[in-house]
C-alpha positions as CSV (number, residue, x, y, z in Angstrom):
1,M,180.9,-17.3,152.0
2,P,183.5,-15.0,150.4
3,I,187.2,-15.8,150.0
4,E,188.9,-14.3,153.1
5,N,185.8,-15.2,155.1
6,N,187.7,-14.1,158.2
7,F,185.6,-16.3,160.6
8,Q,182.2,-14.9,159.7
9,H,179.2,-17.1,160.5
10,D,177.5,-18.8,157.6
11,E,174.6,-16.8,156.1
12,M,172.3,-19.8,156.5
13,S,170.7,-19.2,153.1
14,R,167.4,-21.1,152.4
15,K,167.9,-20.7,148.6
16,N,167.9,-23.7,146.3
17,P,171.6,-24.9,146.1
18,G,171.0,-25.5,142.4
19,D,173.7,-27.5,140.7
20,R,175.7,-27.8,144.0
21,L,173.1,-30.3,145.1
22,T,172.8,-34.1,144.5
23,V,170.2,-36.4,145.9
24,R,170.8,-40.1,146.5
25,E,169.3,-43.2,148.2
26,V,171.7,-45.4,150.1
27,A,171.9,-49.1,149.3
28,P,173.5,-50.6,152.4
29,T,176.3,-53.1,151.6
30,A,178.0,-55.5,154.0
31,L,181.4,-55.3,152.5
32,S,182.8,-58.3,154.4
33,E,180.2,-60.5,152.7
34,S,180.2,-58.8,149.3
35,F,182.9,-59.7,146.8
36,S,181.5,-57.3,144.3
37,G,181.5,-54.6,146.9
38,Q,185.1,-55.3,147.7
39,D,186.0,-55.1,144.0
40,A,184.2,-51.8,143.8
41,M,186.1,-50.4,146.8
42,A,189.4,-51.6,145.1
43,A,188.4,-49.7,142.0
44,L,187.6,-46.6,144.0
45,G,191.0,-46.9,145.8
46,K,192.7,-47.0,142.4
47,R,190.8,-43.8,141.3
48,L,191.8,-42.0,144.6
49,S,195.4,-43.0,144.1
50,Q,195.3,-41.8,140.5
51,T,194.0,-38.4,141.7
52,S,196.9,-38.3,144.2
53,V,195.0,-38.8,147.4
54,R,197.8,-40.0,149.8
55,V,196.1,-39.7,153.2
56,I,192.5,-40.3,154.3
57,V,191.6,-39.1,157.8
58,L,188.5,-40.3,159.7
59,L,187.8,-37.5,162.2
60,H,185.1,-37.9,164.8
61,G,184.3,-38.0,168.6
62,W,181.6,-39.1,171.1
63,L,180.9,-39.5,174.8
64,K,181.8,-37.1,177.6
65,P,184.5,-34.6,176.7
66,P,187.3,-34.1,176.7
67,L,188.3,-37.1,174.7
68,A,191.9,-38.2,174.4
69,N,193.1,-39.2,170.9
70,D,194.5,-42.5,172.0
71,D,194.0,-46.2,171.4
72,A,192.4,-46.9,174.8
73,I,189.6,-44.3,174.2
74,K,189.1,-45.6,170.6
75,R,188.6,-49.2,171.9
76,L,186.2,-47.9,174.6
77,L,184.1,-46.1,172.0
78,D,184.0,-49.2,169.8
79,E,182.9,-51.4,172.8
80,Q,180.2,-49.0,174.0
81,I,178.6,-47.6,170.8
82,G,180.0,-49.7,167.9
83,D,179.7,-48.1,164.6
84,A,176.9,-45.7,165.5
85,G,178.3,-42.2,164.8
86,N,181.8,-43.8,165.4
87,F,184.5,-44.7,162.8
88,T,185.5,-47.9,164.5
89,N,188.9,-49.7,164.2
90,T,187.0,-52.3,162.1
91,Y,185.8,-49.6,159.7
92,L,189.3,-48.2,159.5
93,E,190.9,-51.6,158.7
94,L,188.3,-52.5,156.2
95,M,188.8,-49.2,154.4
96,R,192.5,-49.6,154.4
97,Q,192.5,-53.1,153.1
98,S,189.8,-52.6,150.5
99,L,191.1,-49.3,149.0
100,N,194.7,-50.4,148.9
101,R,194.2,-53.7,147.2
102,G,196.6,-53.8,144.3
103,L,198.0,-50.3,144.8
104,D,201.8,-49.9,144.5
105,R,201.6,-46.9,146.8
106,P,199.1,-47.5,149.5
107,I,196.8,-44.7,150.8
108,H,197.5,-44.0,154.4
109,C,194.3,-44.3,156.4
110,V,194.1,-42.9,159.9
111,R,191.4,-42.5,162.6
112,E,191.5,-39.4,164.7
113,L,189.4,-38.3,167.7
114,W,188.8,-34.7,168.5
115,S,188.2,-33.6,172.1
116,C,184.4,-33.3,171.6
117,E,184.3,-30.1,173.8
118,H,181.2,-28.7,172.2
119,H,181.8,-25.0,172.6
120,H,183.8,-22.4,170.5
121,L,186.9,-22.7,172.6
122,G,187.0,-26.5,172.4
123,R,186.5,-26.4,168.6
124,A,189.1,-23.7,168.1
125,M,191.7,-25.6,170.2
126,A,190.9,-28.8,168.1
127,A,191.4,-26.8,164.9
128,V,194.9,-25.8,166.0
129,S,195.7,-29.4,166.9
130,M,194.4,-30.5,163.5
131,L,196.7,-28.1,161.8
132,G,199.6,-29.7,163.7
133,R,198.5,-33.2,162.7
134,I,198.1,-32.2,159.0
135,R,201.7,-30.9,159.1
136,D,202.8,-34.2,160.7
137,W,201.2,-36.3,158.0
138,G,202.6,-34.1,155.3
139,E,206.1,-34.5,156.7
140,A,205.8,-38.2,157.5
141,H,204.5,-39.1,154.0
142,K,206.7,-36.5,152.2
143,L,203.7,-34.8,150.6
144,G,204.2,-32.0,148.1
145,R,202.6,-30.2,145.2
146,G,199.9,-32.3,143.6
147,D,199.3,-34.6,146.6
148,R,196.0,-34.6,148.5
149,V,194.9,-35.2,152.1
150,L,191.2,-36.2,152.4
151,V,189.5,-35.6,155.8
152,Q,186.1,-37.2,156.4
153,A,184.6,-35.4,159.4
154,H,181.5,-36.6,161.3
155,G,179.2,-34.2,163.1
156,Q,180.8,-31.2,164.8
157,A,184.2,-32.4,163.7
158,G,183.1,-30.7,160.5
159,L,182.9,-27.4,162.4
160,V,186.5,-27.9,163.5
161,L,187.4,-28.2,159.8
162,A,185.5,-25.0,159.0
163,L,187.7,-23.2,161.5
164,V,190.7,-24.9,159.9
165,S,189.6,-23.5,156.5
166,N,189.6,-20.0,157.9
167,L,193.0,-20.4,159.5
168,L,194.4,-21.7,156.2
169,C,193.2,-18.5,154.3
170,M,195.8,-17.7,151.6
171,T,196.2,-14.1,152.9
172,S,196.8,-13.0,156.4
173,T,193.6,-12.0,158.2
174,S,192.9,-10.0,161.4
175,G,190.7,-12.9,162.6
176,R,193.4,-15.4,162.3
177,T,195.9,-13.3,164.3
178,R,193.3,-12.5,167.0
179,L,192.2,-16.1,167.3
180,L,195.7,-17.5,167.6
181,D,196.6,-14.8,170.1
182,L,193.5,-15.7,172.2
183,L,194.3,-19.4,172.2
184,S,198.0,-18.8,172.9
185,A,197.2,-16.7,175.9
186,F,194.6,-19.3,177.2
187,A,197.1,-22.2,176.7
188,S,199.7,-20.4,178.7
189,Q,197.2,-19.6,181.4
190,V,196.0,-23.2,181.8
191,N,199.3,-25.0,181.2
192,R,198.6,-26.5,177.7
193,P,202.2,-26.6,176.3
194,D,200.9,-28.8,173.4
195,I,198.7,-26.0,172.1
196,T,201.3,-23.3,172.7
197,S,204.0,-25.3,170.8
198,T,201.6,-26.1,168.0
199,I,200.7,-22.4,167.5
200,Q,204.3,-21.5,167.5
201,R,205.0,-24.2,164.9
202,V,202.1,-23.5,162.5
203,T,201.9,-19.7,162.7
204,P,204.8,-18.9,160.3
205,L,203.7,-21.7,158.0
206,L,200.2,-20.2,157.8
207,S,201.7,-16.8,157.1
208,N,203.8,-17.9,154.2
209,G,201.3,-20.5,152.9
210,T,203.6,-23.5,153.3
211,L,201.8,-25.6,156.0
212,L,200.7,-28.1,153.4
213,N,203.9,-27.9,151.4
214,G,201.9,-27.5,148.2
215,A,199.6,-30.4,148.9
216,A,195.8,-29.9,148.9
217,L,193.4,-30.4,151.8
218,D,190.0,-31.9,150.8
219,V,187.1,-32.1,153.3
220,V,184.0,-34.2,153.4
221,T,181.5,-33.6,156.3
222,F,178.8,-36.0,157.5
223,G,175.9,-34.5,159.3
224,M,177.6,-31.2,160.2
225,P,175.3,-28.5,161.6
226,V,175.4,-25.2,159.7
227,R,177.3,-22.6,161.8
228,Y,180.7,-21.3,161.0
229,G,181.4,-20.0,157.5
230,W,184.0,-21.8,155.3
231,D,186.9,-20.1,153.6
232,P,187.6,-22.0,150.3
233,S,190.8,-20.2,149.5
234,G,193.0,-22.6,151.5
235,L,191.1,-25.8,150.7
236,G,191.1,-28.2,147.7
237,K,187.7,-29.8,147.4
238,L,184.7,-29.6,149.8
239,L,181.6,-31.8,150.1
240,H,178.8,-31.9,152.7
241,I,176.7,-35.1,153.1
242,V,173.5,-35.1,155.2
243,N,171.1,-37.9,156.0
244,H,167.8,-36.5,154.8
245,R,164.2,-37.6,154.0
246,N,161.9,-34.9,152.6
247,M,159.1,-34.0,154.9
248,R,158.0,-30.8,153.4
249,T,154.9,-30.0,151.3
250,D,156.1,-26.7,149.9
251,G,158.5,-28.1,147.3
252,K,161.6,-27.0,149.1
253,T,163.0,-30.5,149.3
254,W,166.6,-29.3,150.1
255,L,165.4,-28.0,153.6
256,S,164.6,-29.9,156.7
257,K,161.3,-29.5,158.5
258,M,161.1,-27.7,161.8
259,E,157.6,-27.5,163.1
260,L,156.3,-27.7,166.6
261,P,154.8,-29.9,168.0
262,Q,155.2,-32.3,165.0
263,I,159.0,-32.6,165.4
264,T,158.5,-34.1,168.8
265,M,156.8,-37.1,167.1
266,E,159.0,-37.3,164.1
267,M,162.4,-37.1,165.8
268,P,162.1,-40.2,168.0
269,I,162.0,-42.4,164.9
270,A,164.4,-40.2,162.8
271,W,161.6,-39.8,160.3
272,G,163.1,-36.8,158.5
273,G,166.7,-37.8,158.6
274,D,169.5,-36.3,160.8
275,Y,167.9,-34.2,163.6
276,V,171.2,-33.6,165.4
277,Q,172.5,-31.9,162.3
278,E,169.3,-29.9,162.1
279,L,169.1,-28.8,165.8
280,A,172.8,-28.4,166.9
281,V,172.9,-24.9,165.5
282,A,174.0,-21.6,167.2
283,G,172.8,-21.4,170.8
284,S,173.0,-25.2,171.4
285,D,176.6,-25.3,172.9
286,A,177.7,-26.6,176.2
287,M,179.6,-24.1,178.4
288,P,183.1,-24.5,179.9
289,T,183.0,-24.9,183.6
290,A,186.3,-23.3,184.6
291,E,186.4,-19.5,184.9
292,A,189.4,-19.0,182.6
293,A,187.9,-21.3,179.9
294,N,184.6,-19.6,180.1
295,A,186.2,-16.2,179.6
296,A,188.3,-17.5,176.6
297,N,185.2,-19.1,175.1
298,K,183.3,-15.8,175.3
299,A,186.2,-14.1,173.4
300,V,186.2,-16.8,170.7
301,W,182.4,-16.6,170.5
302,E,182.6,-12.8,169.8
303,L,184.8,-13.6,166.9
304,V,183.0,-16.5,165.2
305,E,179.3,-16.5,166.1
306,P,177.1,-13.5,166.8
307,Y,174.2,-15.6,168.1
308,D,173.3,-16.6,171.6
309,G,170.3,-17.6,173.7
310,F,167.1,-19.7,173.1
311,E,165.5,-17.2,170.8
312,R,168.5,-17.1,168.5
313,W,168.8,-20.9,168.6
314,L,165.1,-21.2,167.6
315,E,165.6,-18.7,164.8
316,C,168.6,-20.7,163.4
317,A,166.8,-24.0,163.8
318,R,163.8,-22.7,161.9
319,R,166.0,-21.8,159.0
320,A,166.0,-25.6,158.4
321,V,169.2,-25.3,156.5
322,R,171.0,-28.5,155.6
323,F,174.2,-27.1,154.0
324,P,176.6,-24.1,154.4
325,S,177.1,-21.7,151.5
326,E,180.4,-23.2,150.3
327,G,181.0,-26.7,148.9
328,R,179.1,-29.4,147.0
329,C,176.0,-30.9,148.7
330,L,174.6,-34.4,148.9
331,L,171.3,-35.3,150.5
332,A,171.2,-39.0,151.1
333,D,168.5,-41.2,152.6
334,Y,170.5,-43.7,154.7
335,K,167.4,-45.9,155.3
336,D,167.8,-45.7,159.1
337,S,164.2,-44.8,159.9
338,T,162.7,-48.2,160.7
339,G,160.0,-47.2,163.1
340,S,162.2,-47.9,166.2
341,T,162.0,-45.4,169.0
342,N,165.2,-46.8,170.6
343,V,167.6,-43.9,170.3
344,R,170.6,-46.3,170.1
345,D,169.3,-47.6,166.8
346,H,169.7,-44.3,165.0
347,Y,170.7,-41.5,167.5
348,Y,168.1,-39.3,165.8
349,G,169.5,-39.9,162.3
350,H,173.1,-39.0,163.2
351,A,174.5,-42.5,163.5
352,A,174.1,-43.7,160.0
353,Y,177.1,-42.2,158.3
354,T,179.7,-44.3,160.0
355,R,178.0,-47.7,159.8
356,L,180.1,-50.4,158.2
357,N,177.4,-50.9,155.6
358,A,177.6,-47.3,154.5
359,M,181.3,-47.3,153.6
360,L,180.8,-48.3,150.0
361,F,178.1,-45.7,149.4
362,N,180.1,-42.9,151.1
363,T,183.3,-43.7,149.2
364,T,181.4,-44.1,145.9
365,E,179.8,-40.7,146.2
366,I,183.0,-39.0,147.4
367,V,184.9,-40.3,144.4
368,R,182.0,-39.5,142.0
369,T,181.6,-36.0,143.3
370,L,185.1,-34.9,143.9
371,Y,187.5,-37.1,141.9
372,S,185.8,-38.1,138.6
């Protein structure tokens, strides 16, 4: 997408990503039982520190929305689904301890939940909240020019960051003004002072380009469906990782495979990789139930996504696109297709990214791709 994307939908190009693309196979590693793995994580932490990564944010969500970003909900998620599509407290602590071993200035690692309201309004509200949190981390850790914040976003949390990238555009855009006005009016209507105050706080900082105080925001997405376009002008580095196993016979190995009725037999065992990423495209949203929220959602939809209805969903799904038009791309076989038809074992290929045994692989590839 162009600089000053102004909230355009991704073009969903089927072209070969060329040198943007890397392909890997995951070697699962139980870090708690691997001294060599722990040593490797410590070396990766040193490299992240040397490249001025000061904060790492694990952003995700699950279960019935809206989710509160609090300790009680995080514990509930850990108890009910473990590390399946969920950055657990155990994952967070293991990352914190292994990366910071021997560092004079530890990297601050934090776990964040977004509301998981899977519609345009919910993602836009979450984007505003994320801007406030980014400002909080910058102030708390005294970040400035040369420092970096790295956000690792699972699933549709990546779409929240896509909206953030458009809001961070280096020049003022009509779309940003319109979106913030829409959200401010809705927040006042439904008594959401947290959103109102955050918009009031970040708007002047967005206008003069000082929200990050000179620091850079780097983003890694895991299994993000291709929908919103990205605006690279306000971001540092961008990487998209997708669980993928080639099922095609036409040589287009960078695309997923969307054929009926075959997909109904492939999806239950996650044969081709992440089917949630593949199918959660435009037209797949939930709808707000309240009248005011539904009206606001429609207004946001008109700004960010000109697709609706089953026919447009099918059209987007059949594009079989794994990556948006901006950012580096990594197709990785997470080895989660074992023949099991129990959805809890793989959640159709969408659970693998946050497994404890994937942390070393994820971190290695992030450092290799973005910070080497």
